C-alpha positions as CSV (number, residue, x, y, z in Angstrom):
1,M,-124.5,65.1,93.8
2,P,-125.0,63.0,90.7
3,T,-126.1,59.4,91.1
4,V,-123.3,56.9,90.3
5,I,-124.3,53.6,88.9
6,D,-122.3,50.6,87.8
7,V,-123.6,49.7,84.3
8,P,-122.2,46.2,84.3
9,T,-124.1,45.5,87.6
10,V,-127.3,46.7,86.0
11,L,-126.7,44.6,82.9
12,A,-125.7,41.5,84.9
13,A,-129.1,41.6,86.6
14,M,-130.9,41.2,83.3
15,R,-131.2,37.5,83.1
16,G,-134.3,35.5,82.3
17,S,-136.7,34.3,79.6
18,I,-137.6,36.4,76.6
19,V,-141.4,36.4,76.7
20,D,-142.1,38.9,73.9
21,A,-140.1,40.3,71.0
22,R,-141.5,42.4,68.2
23,I,-140.8,45.2,65.7
24,G,-142.5,48.5,66.3
25,Y,-142.6,51.5,64.0
26,P,-140.2,52.6,62.6
27,D,-138.0,49.5,62.8
28,V,-137.8,49.6,66.6
29,L,-137.1,46.4,68.4
30,H,-139.1,45.7,71.6
31,V,-138.0,42.8,73.8
32,E,-139.5,41.8,77.2
33,V,-137.5,39.6,79.6
34,R,-139.0,38.0,82.7
35,D,-136.4,37.4,85.4
36,S,-136.4,34.7,88.1
37,S,-138.2,37.1,90.5
38,E,-141.0,37.5,87.9
39,G,-139.9,41.1,87.2
40,V,-140.2,42.3,83.6
41,W,-137.3,44.1,81.9
42,H,-138.0,46.1,78.7
43,L,-135.3,46.5,76.1
44,M,-136.0,48.9,73.2
45,T,-133.9,50.1,70.2
46,Q,-134.2,53.4,68.4
47,D,-132.3,54.2,65.3
48,A,-130.0,51.2,65.9
49,Q,-128.8,48.1,64.1
50,F,-129.8,44.8,65.6
51,S,-129.6,41.1,64.9
52,P,-131.3,38.8,64.5
53,S,-133.6,40.8,62.3
54,D,-136.6,38.6,63.0
55,P,-137.5,39.1,66.7
56,I,-139.7,36.0,66.8
57,K,-136.5,34.0,66.9
58,L,-135.8,35.4,70.3
59,V,-139.1,34.4,72.1
60,G,-138.7,31.3,74.3
61,R,-134.9,31.7,74.7
62,S,-133.3,33.0,77.8
63,I,-130.6,35.7,78.3
64,E,-127.6,34.1,80.0
65,D,-125.1,36.9,79.8
66,V,-124.9,40.5,78.8
67,A,-121.8,42.4,77.7
68,L,-120.9,45.8,76.2
69,D,-118.4,45.5,73.4
70,D,-117.3,48.6,71.4
71,R,-120.6,50.4,71.8
72,R,-122.6,47.3,71.2
73,L,-124.9,45.5,73.6
74,R,-124.5,41.7,73.2
75,C,-127.0,39.4,74.9
76,K,-125.8,35.7,74.9
77,L,-128.9,33.5,74.6
78,S,-129.6,30.0,75.9
79,D,-129.3,28.4,72.4
80,G,-125.8,29.9,71.9
81,S,-127.0,32.7,69.6
82,V,-126.5,36.4,70.4
83,L,-128.9,39.4,70.4
84,D,-126.6,42.1,69.1
85,I,-127.5,45.8,69.2
86,G,-125.3,48.6,67.9
87,P,-125.3,52.1,66.7
88,P,-126.3,53.1,63.2
89,A,-123.6,53.5,60.6
90,A,-121.2,56.3,61.5
91,A,-122.4,58.5,58.6
92,D,-125.9,58.4,60.0
93,I,-125.2,59.5,63.5
94,E,-126.3,63.0,64.6
95,D,-125.9,64.7,68.0
96,D,-129.7,65.0,68.5
97,D,-130.5,61.4,67.6
98,P,-132.5,59.4,70.1
99,P,-130.7,56.8,72.3
100,Y,-129.6,53.7,70.4
101,W,-131.1,51.5,73.1
102,E,-133.0,51.8,76.4
103,L,-133.3,49.3,79.1
104,I,-136.1,49.6,81.7
105,T,-135.7,47.6,84.9
106,P,-138.6,46.0,86.8
107,A,-138.1,48.7,89.4
108,G,-138.7,51.4,86.8
109,A,-135.1,52.6,86.3
110,S,-134.1,53.5,82.8
111,L,-130.6,53.0,81.3
112,E,-130.0,54.6,77.9
113,F,-127.1,54.5,75.6
114,G,-126.4,56.9,72.7
115,P,-126.1,58.9,70.6
116,G,-122.4,58.8,70.4
117,V,-121.0,57.6,73.7
118,R,-123.7,59.3,75.9
119,W,-125.2,57.4,78.9
120,R,-128.3,58.3,80.8
121,F,-129.7,56.7,83.9
122,G,-132.9,57.8,85.5
123,D,-136.5,57.1,86.4
124,A,-138.4,55.6,83.4
125,N,-141.6,57.3,84.6
126,A,-140.1,60.8,84.9
127,V,-141.4,63.4,82.4
128,P,-138.5,64.8,80.4
129,D,-137.8,68.5,80.4
130,Q,-139.9,70.2,77.7
131,P,-138.6,73.2,75.7
132,E,-140.4,76.4,76.5
133,A,-143.4,77.1,74.3
134,R,-143.1,80.0,72.0
135,P,-146.0,82.1,70.9
């Protein structure tokens, strides 16, 4: 039987201080959030649009609310600003694209969204299925 999760409940648990935010290669946003239990959440984008474009503006702020709005993840921050993550332009979306964003909880669960309207929830440490090697 498949595991059923309540995405709003998972997102509601991601509250706390942004302790690190940086751009990785290629234009991938990495954000670390420390919650009130000292757990660390990891939020990463892949092939997604996000703002603000300068992640240093996020460090030191806290996430106060998280919402999903029309395939966009919106994190309301303590200074009133919003971390907004959305899919690439429609013309750039392919079925085999990576997830637009991934959230890893302190317990090691992974929540992914994209491409399209695909959701995936699983163990962040699990090795993904590999295609069979061909000689």
